N, CA, C and O of each residue as an XYZ file, in Angstrom:
328
protein
N       0.758     -1.114      0.246
C       0.025      0.079     -0.037
C       1.127      1.060      0.338
O       0.834      2.202     -0.018
N       2.071      0.983      0.826
C       2.960      2.363      0.807
C       3.370      2.914     -0.693
O       3.388      4.126     -0.903
N       3.655      2.090     -1.586
C       4.082      2.266     -2.742
C       3.380      2.937     -3.576
O       3.937      3.808     -4.245
N       1.954      2.671     -3.726
C       0.413      3.012     -4.099
C       0.551      4.463     -3.648
O       0.627      5.364     -4.484
N       0.579      4.662     -2.549
C       0.379      6.065     -1.766
C       1.407      7.052     -2.425
O       1.124      8.126     -2.955
N       2.667      6.485     -2.295
C       3.984      7.328     -3.028
C       3.663      7.692     -4.421
O       3.859      8.842     -4.812
N       3.228      6.867     -5.116
C       2.998      7.425     -6.476
C       1.659      8.253     -6.614
O       1.502      9.058     -7.532
N       0.843      8.043     -5.788
C      -0.280      8.887     -5.840
C       0.241     10.600     -5.313
O      -0.092     11.669     -5.825
N       1.013     10.390     -4.310
C       1.175     11.852     -3.985
C       2.308     12.312     -4.845
O       2.485     13.525     -4.956
N       3.237     11.318     -5.580
C       4.149     12.045     -6.521
C       3.228     12.437     -7.829
O       3.366     13.383     -8.605
N       2.527     11.691     -7.816
C       1.672     12.353     -9.303
C       0.697     13.861     -8.940
O       0.491     14.782     -9.731
N       0.341     13.783     -7.899
C      -0.525     14.933     -7.352
C       0.659     16.289     -7.333
O       0.547     17.376     -7.899
N       1.550     15.892     -6.661
C       2.683     17.059     -6.802
C       3.133     17.270     -8.084
O       3.303     18.464     -8.330
N       3.423     16.387     -9.133
C       3.890     16.738    -10.775
C       2.590     17.538    -10.985
O       2.798     18.724    -11.238
N       1.336     17.176    -10.940
C       0.285     17.993    -11.530
C       0.019     19.170    -10.817
O      -0.689     20.045    -11.315
N       0.439     19.267     -9.868
C       0.224     20.901     -9.151
C       1.421     21.528     -9.772
O       1.290     22.745     -9.903
N       2.351     21.126    -10.118
C       3.956     21.895    -10.314
C       3.284     22.483    -11.857
O       3.143     23.645    -12.238
N       3.017     21.457    -12.400
C       2.221     21.798    -14.140
C       1.102     22.963    -14.147
O       0.971     23.688    -15.132
N       0.317     23.098    -13.014
C      -0.813     23.940    -12.735
C      -0.056     25.393    -12.698
O      -0.086     26.397    -13.409
N       0.728     24.946    -11.353
C       1.537     26.468    -10.600
C       2.213     27.074    -12.277
O       2.077     28.201    -12.752
N       2.740     26.207    -12.715
C       3.691     27.169    -13.943
C       2.902     27.359    -15.270
O       3.250     28.196    -16.102
N       1.633     26.402    -15.461
C       0.800     26.798    -16.629
C       1.276     25.956    -17.724
O       0.881     26.214    -18.861
N       2.249     24.769    -17.478
C       3.019     23.688    -18.197
C       2.116     22.651    -18.268
O       1.329     22.372    -17.364
N       2.245     21.855    -19.718
C       1.557     20.572    -19.529
C       2.736     19.871    -19.328
O       3.751     20.221    -19.930
N       2.743     18.817    -18.475
C       3.881     17.724    -18.323
C       3.623     16.782    -19.318
O       2.568     16.148    -19.351
N       4.837     16.605    -20.415
C       4.469     15.319    -21.262
C       4.268     14.241    -20.507
O       4.654     14.060    -19.352
N       3.426     13.271    -21.443
C       3.325     11.797    -20.759
C       2.101     11.504    -19.793
O       1.851     10.498    -19.129
N       1.260     12.977    -19.958
C       0.096     12.667    -18.797
C       0.313     12.075    -17.707
O       1.344     12.548    -17.227
N      -0.156     11.207    -16.993
C      -0.263     10.650    -15.611
C       1.020     10.274    -15.038
O       1.494     10.511    -13.927
N       1.551      9.538    -16.191
C       2.790      8.969    -15.816
C       3.884     10.034    -15.808
O       4.834      9.975    -15.028
N       3.718     11.007    -16.699
C       4.501     11.974    -16.715
C       4.505     12.922    -15.472
O       5.534     13.561    -15.253
N       3.414     13.061    -14.632
C       3.134     13.768    -13.663
C       3.604     12.912    -12.702
O       4.361     13.373    -11.847
N       3.337     11.888    -12.682
C       4.186     10.878    -11.305
C       5.590     10.996    -11.209
O       6.186     10.891    -10.137
N       6.240     11.250    -12.494
C       7.503     10.946    -12.772
C       8.171     12.360    -12.240
O       9.179     12.410    -11.535
N       7.397     13.534    -12.724
C       7.846     14.519    -12.436
C       7.800     14.926    -10.700
O       8.648     15.563    -10.075
N       6.803     14.461    -10.303
C       6.550     14.741     -8.703
C       7.638     14.100     -8.072
O       8.376     14.777     -7.355
N       7.856     12.833     -8.240
C       8.921     11.719     -7.812
C      10.347     12.501     -7.935
O      11.056     12.615     -6.936
N      10.784     13.092     -9.333
C      12.067     13.797     -9.303
C      11.987     15.011     -9.010
O      13.052     15.627     -8.967
N      10.905     15.636     -8.759
C      10.764     17.182     -7.922
C      11.055     16.849     -6.393
O      11.752     17.608     -5.719
N      10.461     15.613     -5.835
C      10.381     15.420     -4.307
C      12.077     15.280     -4.307
O      12.698     15.974     -3.502
N      12.716     14.494     -5.098
C      14.381     14.210     -4.873
C      14.889     15.437     -5.006
O      15.488     15.794     -3.992
N      14.874     16.367     -6.038
C      15.233     17.577     -6.280
C      15.086     18.580     -4.886
O      16.066     19.073     -4.326
N      13.907     18.746     -4.517
C      13.515     19.660     -3.407
C      14.169     18.959     -1.839
O      14.447     19.653     -0.861
N      14.306     17.559     -1.904
C      14.928     17.021     -0.550
C      16.400     17.403     -0.698
O      17.049     17.526      0.340
N      17.035     17.617     -1.954
C      18.397     17.610     -1.742
C      18.717     19.190     -1.701
O      19.769     19.581     -1.195
N      17.846     20.019     -2.209
C      18.332     21.253     -2.107
C      17.571     22.105     -0.696
O      18.063     23.101     -0.165
N      16.510     21.554     -0.349
C      15.821     22.221      0.671
C      15.801     21.499      2.144
O      15.688     22.118      3.202
N      15.929     20.116      2.026
C      15.777     19.466      3.186
C      14.479     18.714      3.442
O      13.854     18.553      2.393
N      13.911     18.228      4.464
C      12.781     17.887      4.470
C      11.996     18.673      5.864
O      12.063     18.203      7.000
N      11.435     19.640      5.598
C      10.520     20.597      6.456
C       9.320     20.451      5.936
O       9.128     20.003      4.805
N       8.393     20.833      6.755
C       7.056     20.856      6.452
C       6.124     19.876      6.515
O       6.715     19.014      7.166
N       4.953     19.410      6.238
C       4.216     18.429      6.117
C       4.826     17.413      5.312
O       5.551     17.651      4.346
N       4.449     16.034      5.823
C       5.006     14.855      5.018
C       4.021     14.033      4.714
O       3.285     13.764      5.663
N       3.740     13.499      3.598
C       2.723     12.438      3.286
C       3.487     11.130      2.356
O       4.064     11.349      1.291
N       3.380      9.931      2.901
C       4.095      8.757      2.098
C       5.459      9.048      2.080
O       5.910      8.685      0.993
N       6.353      9.556      2.817
C       7.641      9.662      2.939
C       8.085     10.795      2.237
O       9.286     11.064      2.260
N       7.096     11.671      1.463
C       7.491     12.886      0.934
C       7.402     14.233      1.494
O       6.262     14.471      1.894
N       8.326     15.302      1.672
C       7.831     16.049      2.328
C       7.141     17.567      1.430
O       7.894     18.351      0.852
N       6.123     17.688      1.457
C       5.511     18.001      0.369
C       6.032     19.412     -0.014
O       6.306     19.585     -1.202
N       6.181     20.323      0.756
C       6.582     21.797      0.383
C       8.115     21.797     -0.494
O       8.249     22.526     -1.477
N       9.171     20.943     -0.037
C      10.429     21.170     -0.830
C       9.946     19.966     -2.337
O      10.545     20.205     -3.385
N       8.994     18.862     -2.350
C       8.653     18.291     -3.246
C       8.213     18.861     -4.291
O       8.470     18.607     -5.468
N       7.237     19.999     -3.649
C       6.357     20.984     -5.031
C       7.550     22.108     -5.253
O       7.361     22.779     -6.268
N       8.450     22.365     -4.689
C       9.250     23.503     -5.056
C      10.350     22.832     -6.085
O      10.778     23.400     -7.090
N      10.707     21.579     -5.663
C      11.665     20.960     -6.867
C      10.957     20.625     -8.025
O      11.439     20.977     -9.102
N       9.818     19.959     -8.001
C       8.792     19.831     -9.028
C       8.743     20.740    -10.018
O       8.994     20.512    -11.202
N       8.281     22.222     -9.339
C       8.325     23.320    -10.123
C       9.416     23.566    -10.826
O       9.266     24.033    -11.955
N      10.756     23.308    -10.318
C      12.138     23.526    -10.748
C      12.310     22.288    -12.081
O      12.724     22.528    -13.215
N      11.930     21.157    -11.627
C      12.081     19.735    -12.897
C      10.927     20.317    -14.099
O      11.249     20.053    -15.257
N       9.810     20.971    -13.938
C       8.944     21.248    -14.876
C       9.233     21.977    -15.834
O       9.089     21.703    -17.026
N       9.886     23.469    -15.124
C      10.397     24.390    -15.728
C      11.510     23.928    -16.520
O      11.378     23.990    -17.743
N      12.535     23.496    -16.061
C      13.631     22.809    -16.859
C      13.122     22.192    -17.989
O      13.416     22.592    -19.116
N      12.294     21.138    -17.762
C      11.966     20.207    -18.605
C      11.451     21.002    -19.735
O      11.877     20.790    -20.871
N      10.398     22.069    -19.453
C       9.919     22.735    -20.740
C      10.731     23.554    -21.278
O      10.467     23.933    -22.419
N      11.847     24.012    -20.658
C      12.842     24.900    -21.638
C      13.683     23.882    -22.566
O      14.088     24.225    -23.677
N      13.975     22.258    -21.872
C      14.452     21.646    -23.032
C      13.716     21.417    -24.157
O      14.109     21.320    -25.320
N      12.372     21.320    -23.614
C      11.443     20.530    -24.780
C      11.339     21.645    -26.075
O      11.184     21.495    -27.287
N      11.516     22.932    -25.128
C      11.189     23.904    -26.237
C      12.420     24.277    -27.306
O      12.336     24.642    -28.479
N      13.363     24.096    -26.633
C      14.737     24.219    -27.292
C      14.835     23.362    -28.738
O      15.150     23.775    -29.854
N      14.308     21.530    -28.139
C      14.124     20.961    -29.035
C      13.334     21.111    -30.121
O      13.765     20.602    -31.156
N      12.438     21.593    -30.161
C      11.313     21.767    -31.120
C      11.790     23.092    -31.909
O      10.953     23.541    -32.692
N      12.642     23.569    -31.842
C      13.522     24.758    -32.696
C      14.330     24.226    -33.512
O      15.051     24.932    -34.217
């Protein structure tokens, strides 16, 4: 049950990061999950683990990390289209 909750929280964080930036995360649900999990890792490395935690993911650093990841991903995809 823990891995399912981890994936759900990761998907929600990736989805929120896409909404906050106004960017669509490529890959749909799977892309949101990946963005949320990678964002949680980035946020944990940069900011540590403060704030509320759900399924082992610190929500605030994970959201900030996911926003950073989605922003960088959108820049890379935009550069590849040119």
